[in-house]
N, C-alpha and C positions, 0 to 999 in steps of 0.2 A: 319685643326687644329689637333695637336698631342694629343694623349691620353697620359697623364702623370701618371706614376705609381711609387710609392716609394717601394723599396724592403727593408723590415725592419724586424728585430727581435731583441728584447732587450737581447736575449741570443746569445752569440758568438759561432762560430764554427758550424753553422747549414747549411752552404752552401750558405750563402747570396751573397757574392761576386762572387762565382762560378756561381750562377744562373744569376747574373747581366750580367756578361761577356758572358756567353754561350747562354743565351736567346737572347741577342742583336745580337749575331753572327748568330743564327739560324733564327731570323726574317729577318736579312740582306740577308740571302740565299733565301728568298722568294721575294726579290726585294722591301721589305718595307724600307722606309727611317727611320733610327733609330739613336737616340742620347743616349749615356750612360753618365750620370753625376756622378762623383765620389766625394762625400762630406765626405768620411771617411778619416780622417787624415793619416791613414796607407797607403793610395794610392794604395792598392792592385788591385783594378779594373783598375787603370791606367796602371800599369806594366803588368798586365795580358792581356791587350789589345795591348801590344807591344810598349808602350810609356815610355820613360825614365823620371821618375818622378823627378829625381834630376836635369835634364837639362831644366826644364820648365822655360820659361820667364814669361808666364802668366798662371794662373790657376783659378779654381773656387774661390780661396781665393780673388783674385782681383775683380772677379765678385761680390762676396758677399759684398765687401767693396766699390763697385761702382767706382773703379778706372779704370776699363776697361769694355767694353761691352761683352756680352755673345759670340757674333759672333767672336770677336777678340781672345778669349781664346780657342775656339773650334779647335780641331785638327782632321785630317783625316789620321789615321795610314795606312801605305802602306800595300797592300794585305788584308785589312780588310774592310768588307762591312758595317761599321757603323762608326759614328763620336763619338768623346770623348770630354767631357768637363772635363779635367783632374784635379786631386787633389794630394796633398802631405802633408807633415807635416805642411806646412804654413797655412793650413786650421785651425789649432788650434789657430793661431794668429788671424785669422778672427773671430773665435768663441769668443775669449776674448774681442776683440774690439767691437763686436756687442752687448755685454751684456748690455752696458749702453745707447744704441741708440734707439730712437723711431722707431717703424715700423720694428724692426729687424727681425721679423718672416716672413716678406713679401719680403725680398731681393731676394731670389731665384725665387719666383713666378713672380716678376716683370721682372727679367732678362730673364727667360724662355719664357715669353709672347712675347718677341721680335723675337724669333726664332721658335716658336711653329708651324707656318705655313709651315716651311721647312721640317717637319718630320711627320711621321705617328705615331711613338711611341717614347716617352722619358722615359727612366728608370733611377731612382735615387738610387744609392747604398749608403745606410745610415750607420752611425756608429752603433755599437752594444750597444747603450745606448740612453737614452732620454735626449737630450740637445738641444741647440738652433739650431744646424745643422739639427737634425732630425725634429725638429719643422718646420724649413724652408721647408723641403721636404714634410711634411704632409700638409702644407698650399698650396704648389704649386701643389700637386697631386690631381688627380681625384679618385685614389684608392690606396690601399696598398696590395702588394703581400707579403705573409708571408711564407718564407721557414722554415720548421721545421723537425727535426728528430722525428721519432716515438719512443719516450722514455718518461718515466714518468715525469721527470723534465721539459721536453719541454712543457707539458700541463700547468704547473704552469706559465712558461714564457709567454705562449700564453694568459692566462687570464689577466696578467698584461698589455700586449700590447693592448688587446681589450679595456681595461679600458682607456688607453691613447688615442686610436683612438676616443672613444666616447667623451672624454673631448675636443679633438680638434674639433670634429664635432659641439659640442654645443657652443664652445667659439670663433672659428676662421673660420672654413671651413666646412659649413654644407653639402657640396657635397661629402666630403670624405667618402669612404666606403671600405669594405674589397673586394678587387678585386678577391682574391683567396688564398687558402692555398695549398702550394706545399710540398709534402712529399719527403724529400731528404735523401741521404745516406742510402737508404732502403736495408735491408738485409732480403731476403725472408725466411732465415733459422731461424730467430729470432721470437719466439712466442710472446714476448712482443711487438715487432714492429707491428705485425698483430693486436694485441688487441688495441693498441693506434690508428692505422689506422682506425679500425672499429669504435672506439669512435668518431674520427674526422668526419667520414662520417655520423654517427648517429646524431651528434649535428649540423653540418654545411652543410650537404647534398651537393647541387650542388656547394657550395663555394669551395669544395675540388676538385682540378684538378684530372681528371682521370689518367693523366700521373704521373708516379712515377719515381724519379731519383734514380738509384741504386748506391750502392758503386762500384766504378770503378777505377782501378789503372791508366788507361790512362787519366781519368778525373782529377785525382790528379797530374799527371805529367805535364799536359799542361801549367799551369801558369809559371813554371820554364823556359819554352821556349818562354814566352810572346805571346802565341797563344791560342785562343779559341779552344775548343775540335773539332769543326767542321772543322778546318783547320789542327789541329795536328793529329787527327785520326778519319776521318769521319765515318769509319765503326765500331767504338767502341760502346759499350752499352751506354756509357755516351752521345756520340754524337747523337745516335739514339733517346735517351730519350728527349734531348733538342729540337731536330727537331720536335718530336712529340708534345712537349709542345707548341712550336711556332704555329703549326697547330691548336692545340686546342684553343689557345688564339684568333687566327684569326677567327675561326669558331664561337666562342662565341660572338665576336664583330659583325660579320656579322648578327648573329641571333638577337642580341639586336637592331641593326639598322633596320632590317626588322620588328621587333616588334613595334618599335617606328613609322615607316612609316605606318604600318597597323593601329595603334591607331590614328594617325593624319588623315588618310584617312577616318576612321570611324567617327571621330569627325566632319570633314568637311561635310560628307554626312548627318550627323544628323541635320545640320543647315538648317532650311527651307528657300527656295528661296523667295525673295520678289517680 
């Protein structure tokens, strides 16, 4: 069963889509089975993965409207080691049509449940706003990965997002949690960046990934070639950072699974034999 993570931030321009594409590619390099779901009407995660969003016959739009299955809409781009449930501007039409429908917030969760056994990880690239599409992602997800720049206004946006996550937890999806906070576009020469980074670690401790994504020109160039950075320039600082992030995520999951196993074994041993 796949671990489903929404990549979200209500503030735009923080490296959300860049993280979605390149983390999926980095995890694919470790032989994990990965699906990238693009529910942002801009469709940038789709094109950045080498898929022509204008030529799509089926997309996440049809999946959300229940006119096709998730499996029918998924594509496997050539030379890329992850699958894509693509999106484009049609997703806006789905958003409008869903507004008046019952159970609209569960459409994506229901669709992904039919393919979850085929993957180890499913990452959802969300729009930079709170709407019915983002709500669908939060209901479907086990956790939220929050990419953010280390700047003052980013902290304000983070507070707003955390309130939204708590609201979804209490109203619709009690299992939803913060999976991790990822520092992106980091410039080590910037004093404010270091101050904000330290504040994040002080307040969120282990929720902040140790891996930091630097500002990197090769990382910025890669989407225009429809390639994740690990294929465009594997030796670049951006590629090395996302490969490191993939390794950190895998280690965290292995550690959690071992902890759960230890707890279960302790509980079983505590039960007296009859």
